[in-house]
Every structure is written in C-alpha cells, then in structure tokens.
C-alpha positions, -999 to 999 in steps of 0.1 A, spaced: 160 -512 360 143 -514 394 107 -512 381 76 -535 381 64 -550 349 30 -563 339 22 -584 310 -14 -588 297 -25 -615 273 -58 -612 254 -77 -642 244 -108 -652 223 -113 -688 212 -76 -695 209 -72 -723 234 -46 -742 214 -24 -712 209 -31 -697 243 -11 -724 260 20 -715 240 14 -677 246 11 -680 283 40 -705 286 62 -680 266 56 -654 293 63 -678 321 96 -687 304 110 -652 306 146 -647 319 132 -616 337 98 -627 351 70 -602 350 56 -591 383 21 -600 372 3 -616 342 -32 -605 334 -51 -628 310 -83 -612 297 -107 -636 279 -135 -622 257 -161 -648 265 -145 -677 247 -166 -708 241 -137 -733 234 -125 -740 270 -101 -711 272 -116 -698 304 -111 -732 321 -75 -733 309 -70 -697 323 -84 -708 357 -59 -737 357 -31 -713 352 -44 -689 379 -47 -718 404 -12 -729 397 3 -693 399 -21 -675 423 4 -647 431 13 -641 395 -16 -647 371 -48 -626 373 -77 -637 351 -102 -612 337 -133 -628 322 -159 -611 301 -195 -624 305 -203 -615 269 -182 -608 238 -172 -571 240 -147 -570 212 -109 -565 210 -105 -528 221 -128 -532 252 -112 -565 262 -77 -549 258 -88 -520 280 -101 -543 306 -67 -561 306 -48 -528 308 -69 -515 336 -62 -547 356 -25 -541 354 -5 -524 382 31 -524 369 52 -493 362 56 -507 327 32 -528 306 38 -550 276 12 -573 260 6 -604 239 -22 -616 217 -34 -650 225 -19 -666 194 15 -649 195 47 -656 215 74 -639 235 110 -649 230 126 -658 264 145 -625 268 117 -602 257 112 -585 290 149 -584 298 158 -569 264 130 -542 267 142 -531 301 178 -530 290 167 -509 260 149 -485 282 178 -482 306 202 -475 277 178 -448 264 166 -429 295 148 -404 274 125 -431 260 91 -441 274 85 -470 249 107 -499 240 102 -524 212 121 -552 196 123 -570 163 95 -595 154 96 -629 138 67 -640 117 55 -676 122 29 -698 106 1 -716 124 25 -744 132 50 -720 148 75 -722 120 94 -690 112 83 -676 78 99 -641 80 111 -612 100 98 -577 105 131 -557 102 161 -569 82 181 -537 87 183 -521 121 185 -487 105 150 -490 90 133 -485 124 129 -449 133 134 -440 170 130 -410 193 102 -387 182 83 -409 157 49 -392 157 50 -385 119 64 -420 111 36 -436 131 10 -415 113 25 -425 80 31 -461 90 67 -456 78 81 -487 94 94 -519 79 69 -536 56 44 -508 64 38 -525 97 41 -508 131 61 -521 160 43 -547 182 43 -559 218 60 -527 229 68 -520 266 54 -487 277 50 -467 309 16 -476 321 8 -440 333 13 -428 297 -13 -451 283 -37 -444 312 -34 -407 306 -43 -412 270 -75 -431 279 -63 -465 266 -77 -479 233 -105 -463 212 -135 -486 216 -152 -473 186 -127 -490 163 -134 -526 150 -97 -529 138 -64 -510 140 -71 -498 176 -34 -504 182 -23 -481 154 -47 -454 167 -34 -456 202 2 -455 190 -6 -423 170 -17 -406 203 11 -422 223 39 -412 199 30 -375 203 40 -377 240 65 -406 242 98 -414 226 106 -448 211 137 -469 217 144 -501 196 163 -533 200 172 -552 168 170 -585 188 139 -606 180 118 -605 211 84 -617 200 67 -638 173 36 -628 154 15 -657 141 3 -653 105 -30 -670 113 -52 -675 82 -82 -673 105 -71 -641 122 -89 -609 122 -62 -593 99 -76 -616 72 -111 -601 74 -128 -584 45 -110 -554 30 -141 -533 35 -136 -536 73 -100 -526 71 -110 -496 49 -137 -485 73 -114 -486 104 -84 -469 87 -106 -442 72 -121 -435 106 -86 -432 121 -74 -409 93 -104 -386 97 -100 -386 135 -64 -374 132 -68 -353 101 -66 -321 120 -32 -332 133 -20 -340 98 -32 -307 85 -13 -288 112 20 -303 101 45 -283 81 39 -286 43 67 -311 38 56 -333 67 20 -331 57 28 -342 22 50 -370 35 23 -384 58 -5 -380 33 13 -396 5 21 -427 25 -11 -431 46 -36 -423 18 -20 -448 -5 -20 -474 22 -57 -468 30 -65 -467 -8 -52 -503 -12 -80 -515 10 -105 -494 -10 -94 -509 -43 -94 -544 -29 -129 -540 -15 -140 -525 -49 -126 -555 -67 -144 -579 -43 -177 -561 -48 -173 -562 -86 -165 -599 -85 -198 -604 -66 -216 -580 -89 -226 -560 -58 -227 -527 -77 -241 -506 -49 -211 -515 -27 -188 -513 -57 -197 -476 -63 -193 -468 -26 -158 -484 -25 -149 -467 -58 -155 -433 -43 -132 -441 -14 -106 -456 -37 -105 -425 -59 -105 -403 -28 -75 -420 -12 -55 -434 -41 -66 -424 -76 -31 -432 -88 -37 -469 -81 -68 -471 -103 -76 -507 -113 -87 -503 -149 -97 -539 -154 -121 -537 -124 -134 -503 -137 -142 -518 -171 -162 -546 -153 -182 -520 -134 -195 -504 -166 -201 -537 -185 -234 -556 -180 -231 -589 -162 -234 -611 -193 -205 -592 -209 -183 -598 -179 -191 -635 -180 -183 -637 -217 -150 -619 -213 -141 -642 -184 -151 -673 -206 -130 -661 -235 -100 -653 -213 -103 -687 -197 -102 -704 -230 -72 -684 -242 -52 -696 -211 -59 -733 -217 
C-alpha cells in the first residue's frame, strides 16, 4: 500500500522498557514514516533518552514532552495529534512490536480493502521479556468486519480487546480521539465509538508483545477498574438499549458480568480491610451488575462483627494446619 504510517509511543517512568519499545519500532521491516514519542513528565531520565533518539533520528523521531503529568488519555491524545500519517499505530512504553508488525498490518489492510482497522495476534511477555502466553490460540475466535457489538460486549479472546491496531488517522480524528475523563479503559471506549464506523481486519500472525508488568496500571485497585468501566457502560447505555432484543441481551449478559467481577473484587477488598462504608457501596454495584456472582463468604463477613470475623479466620487457620 502506498500510504504513510505514523507510530506513536507513550511513556511515563519506563526508561528501562522504553529502549526496547523504541528499538522494536526502529527494527521494522517496513519502517514508519514518523515516530512520535510522547512522555508524560517522567522523572526517571526518560526525557533525556528520548532526546537522544530524536538527535540520532531527526527526520524520523518527533518528541512530545508534557511539562506536568496529565494522565494517559491526554498524553495519548497529544501523541495522536502530533502524527501526520495516513495510518497510525501505537505502542505503550513497556510493550514491543515484532519486526513485521507494520508490514503485516498494511498487507492485512490491502487484502481487506473494506477495512479501516487492522490488528494482529499478541504475545504476552513477563517483565524480563519472556513469552508467557498468547492472546488468540484459534484464528476463528477473533471477529472481523462489523464488530460493534463484539467490542461493546468485549467478546474477543480472553475477554481482552485487540491492541496496537493500525487505523486510518482521519477516522480517529473525526471521533475526537480518547475520552480524557476516563482514568482507565480509554482504549476500550475509543474502540466502541470507532467500531460503529470502521470495519476490522485481523492477521493471526503475532505482531506485538504486551508486557504483563506487575507494576502496571492494569494491576491497580479493582475499585478504579469498576469506576471506569461503569462510566463507559453508562456512556454507551443508550446505544446498547437501541439494539435488537437478542443483541441487547448478548451485550448486556457479557459486559455486565465483566464489570461485576470488578465490583465483587472491590467488595471483597473492602471487607478484608473492614471498610464497611466502601463495602456497602461496592456491594450495590456488584448486585446491580452481576448478582449471579454473589460471594456468599464475603457477604457473611459483612454482617458479622469484626471480632467474629477474626475468630472464624483463626479457627479456619487452625483447621488448615
């Protein structure tokens, strides 16, 4: 395809991983036409590293530096707005591209001219870069074409959406980029809007690697996940309600159960800390989204006084010795 391609990399205090991320973009069999690296006011020397790359590749690498920490969605939007390519793909500062990532995406788009978005398979790696899993085992498990309902329902392998997709830049610009009100899952929310207007093509070849970083934001408190996902659900509830009865049931069954798991997890955490005010709030959300997943043990602990909970834990601990 005779098109220009931009890659943006977002960074925040990931200097050690950032070298691997940028080098993986520089090692592409089909080089991008530009690489934007947007750093969210890192304090670990990342900005100095980015300047070194920009000095070495002045006609390729464009740095974008935030003078204060503005958060993931705003930093991503700054990176997106700095790109100029016909197509854009992206990389978090602790993840990697495989060498043929851009080449495969372009071939996928060329083979599927009706598509505006291309994605590939994903390897999961640990903090040392060792492969620990793969996103899709069976090529037939990834829906393609019009995937608006599947994106709403998160009906993709392992309940996880595609990542590092290549998309027409004008499509994302017309949508207004990422929702800056979201602390998490801004990528899911953008894909919900994008999938209503763009068709998806998929290559089963592994084209990127997602690092399972124990310090990553995905490991944050379940209450944060719940808050972000509930906001997204409420934002798009009108769209869900406008679906046919069968599609509405399909989306609601999957996405409400998925959000409910965060509510039950946050509820259990609050019970464990005897934070009863938070526990009641999380319980209301848990029963709203996924009453079928009720955690009876945690519910019992909610209604027992603290000394009784400690006694039960003591007795259970003795029985297991």
